[in-house]
C-alpha positions, 0 to 999 in steps of 0.5 A, a space after each residue: 529122121 523127123 523128131 518133135 520134142 515138146 513142140 508147140 505152135 501158136 498162130 494169131 495168139 491162139 495155140 494150135 498144137 501143144 506139147 507134141 512129141 513124135 519121132 518118124 524113124 527111117 522106114 516107118 509108116 504112120 497115119 495121122 488122124 483127127 477131126 477137121 481143124 485139129 491141126 493135122 496140116 499144121 503138124 505136117 508143115 512142121 514136119 517138112 520145115 514150112 513152119 517152125 515151132 513156137 516152142 520145143 525142139 524140131 529136128 529134121 535129119 538130126 538138125 535143129 531147125 532153129 539153127 538152120 538158115 533159109 538155104 539149109 532148110 531148102 536143102 533139107 526140104 528136098 529130102 521130103 516129098 509132100 502130097 498136098 491136100 489141094 495140089 496146084 499145077 501149072 495149067 498151061 503145062 502138060 502133066 509130064 512137065 508138071 511132074 518134072 518141075 522139081 527137077 528143073 528147079 534143082 537143075 537136075 533135068 538131065 537125060 537119065 532123069 528124063 527116063 526116070 520120069 517115064 518110069 515114074 509115070 508108068 508106076 502111077 498109071 499116067 503114061 497115057 496122060 503124059 500130054 494132057 493138061 491138068 484141067 483135063 485130069 480126073 480127081 484120081 489122076 490129079 492125086 496120082 500126078 501129085 504123088 509122082 511129083 512128090 517123089 520125083 526127087 527120090 525123097 527119104 520121107 513122103 508126107 501126104 495130106 488127105 491124099 484121098 479126100 476127093 476120090 472114090 474108094 477104089 482110087 483111095 485104095 490104089 493111092 494107098 497101095 502106091 504109098 505102101 510100095 514106097 514104104 517097102 522101098 524104105 521110105 518113111 511115110 506119114 499120111 494125114 486122113 480122116 478116113 478111118 475105114 481106109 486106115 483099117 483097110 491099110 493096116 492089114 497090108 502094112 505095119 503102121 502106127 496111128 496117131 490122133 490129134 485131139 485137144 491140141 495134143 497127139 496120142 497113139 490111137 488104140 485098138 478101138 480105131 
């Protein structure tokens, strides 16, 4: 689904990532770890077409991004749901409307999909907060709302960039259980996190590969994790 072959990415004259080869197959679950500033967010942005590689080949759903125009990239990005590290909401809109925004943008806000929103809010445990405004939400509620918005378009791939960075351990576990459920539904999942304890706890519930970024390159983490 997403394949990087000898990819490098440079910014401002400095190389952030070098010689990255990675394949996210359909239905796979990956963790991406590494120290702060190692390039986790940059790699995630490459994986959904927000950035293009400086060199190497990046294929999204079997299409080389260098051959795609802006509209084609936009179409492909609808197949990828992204939970951002610092998710931004429209503070004047209720949570339910914030979650539904991708449907309105894509002209898919019909009655059937409105019903889907209610099911989705129940799934993330936010039914009682549907009318709340984003500033009224706790950190855990914001992250669950961000996850709901990321999957409202039924994407094939879900990318989560430090989704548990601002929540406690119990909420971290809850968020990961939701991501595991998505994976069991057939979604490809990539989670960037620096929390090795969370990775260890999750690996007992799902078959996951753990990738580590170090010195601008990516490697498969060993049993010492």
